[in-house]
N, C-alpha and C positions, 0 to 999 in steps of 0.2 A: 680745193683749196689752195693749191700752189698752181703757179703759173708756170707755162712749159718753156723756162728758164733756170739756170743755174741758182740764182738767188732766191730771196723772198724775203720781206722786209728788212731789206738791207743786210739779212746775212747771206755770207754765202754757202750753201748745199755741199759744196764740194770740202770746204773747209770743215763742214758741220759735220761730215762723213768721216771725214778723218781722224776729227776730234774721237768721236764716237769709238771707231775701233782702236784709238789708242786706248781710252779710257776701259773698253772692254776686252782688250790685251791684257790692259796692266792687271785688273780685278782678274782675269782668268787666271792668268801665272802667279798673283800672289797666293792664289788657295792650292796651283798645282803643284807649286816647289815648298810648298809648307809642309812639314812630316804628315803623312797619311793623305796627301794630296791628292792622289788617286784612289785610294784604297777606303778612303770613309767617305767619299764622293758619290752617290747614286748617278751623276752624270757621268764624272770621268772614270769609274771604275769598268775594268775591263776584264774579260774572260780570258782564257789560253789560250795563245796564239796555233793555229791548227796545228804548225810544226810542232807542240808538243801533244795534243789531244791526236794526231793521227799520227802516230808513232805505235811502234808496236812491240814485243819482245820486254826485256825488262820495265823500259818505262810504262808501257802499258799495264804491266803488273802494280805498281808503284801506283801509278793512278786510281787503281781498284778501292786504295783506302781513301775517305771522304777527307781524313785529317791531315793528308801528304795533298793531297789535289789544293785543297783550300790554302795551306800556305803557301804551296808552289806559287798560286794565283795570288795572295798577298807579296811574295817577295818579288813577283815583277809587275806589278803596280808601283811599290817603294822603289824599285829599279827606276823605273818609268819617270818618276821626280827629276833625277840629274838627267834627262833627256827632255824633259820641260826646260831645264835651265837652261839648256841649250838653243834649244828654240825660240825661247822668248825674246831674244835681240834679232834675230831672223825676222818674228814676225812685225816688231817695231819698224825695225828698218825698210820690209816691204810697206808698210804704210805710209812712214814717210815719202817713200818712192812711189806708189802706184797713180794710173793712169785712172780718171773715173771719169768716161764722156757722157755717159748717161745718169748724172746725178740726182735728178727728180726720178726716175724710172727708181733707183734704189732706194731714195726715202722715201716713196710710194711702196714700196714693196712691203712684202712680208716682216715679221719680226726679227729675222735673223736675215734678210736680202743686202747686208754690208759686208756679214760673215762670210755669207755662200761667193758672192763677188770675190771678196780677197783670196779667200780659198783655191777659188777656181784659176785665179791671175797667178798662185804660187806652187800649183801642181806638188809635185813632190818634195817640193824646197825643207819643208821640215822634218822630213822620215831622211833627207840625207845631210840636216844636220845634226840630228839626234843621235844616227848610228854613229859616231866615234865615242861618243861622251859614255851610250849605254854601253857599248864594246870593253872600255875601263870599267863601268860598274858592275858589269857582269865577273869580269877578271879579278877585280880585288874584293867580292864580295864574300865574306863566312859564314854564310847560312850554308848549314849541312844540307837541307832540303833542295834549295838551288844548284847547289852545286852537286848533289848524287843526280838531280834532274837534267844538268845539261852535260852529264860522263855517260846517260844511259841514252844520248843521241846519237847514234854511231852515224858517223861520216858528218855530222853536223859541226863547224867549227863556232867559234863566239862571235864570228861577225854576221854569220846565220840568223843566230839567238837575238841578236841585235837589233839584224833589220827587221824580225818577226814582230820583237816586242814594240818597236819604234812604227812598224805600222798600227798596231794596237793604239797607241801612244796618242798617234795622229787623228784618229777620229776623235778620242776622246779630248783632246785640245780643243778642236773645231766647236763640237760639242760645247764645251766650258764656254768656250768665247760666245758662241750665240744666245747664252743661258744670257749672258751678261749684257749683250748687244739687246735682247729683250724687254730685259728688267730696266735699261735707262730708256727705251722708246715708249715701254709703260710709264713710266715716271721721270719726265727729264730734270723734273725742279729739284730730284734729290740729287742732282749731280751739281748744283749751284752755280752751272756753266751758261751763262747768258746767250751763246751760239746755241747751245744744244737745246737751250729752254724754246727759243727761237723759233727751231726750225720744226721740231718733233712735237711742241705742245700745241699747237696747229691741227696735228692730226688726229 
């Protein structure tokens, strides 16, 4: 259905992909930065980083309580919302500047092809962007369960905890962007955007 060039029916596939990624990212971050954005979202909710689950001593004892473990998971997912706030402008800036040499291949690709491509181009950029905000959020958190768990991490500083949470949040963010991309590809008319409709309706 698509010619081996960068346009179809007068529509630029490169611009369509950038618009697709922009809209997918905006929708994803609108959900993830809202209260409960990670914890209340089956796509984004993440489990305890290995930093916690692999620990011994006092923390291992604390985690034998299902209530404590669930509360800790919830609080880390809440903290991740602050990381997403830092990540959002980084993703949108990357979309504006990304080079897309194989627009045809990505348009023809699977439901998350554009998201996968952008992630491969950005590497650890989101993790690096999130760590400072997560560190701040962990420091100011007044949640007693979170504070108790962090204190029980022998020899681990706040920055290490932030790094572990950022790695989990990174996967969640890309998963959510991919979900939004899939939804737009499946129903481009819902965007009311002529460019997206013109390129993806024919697939």
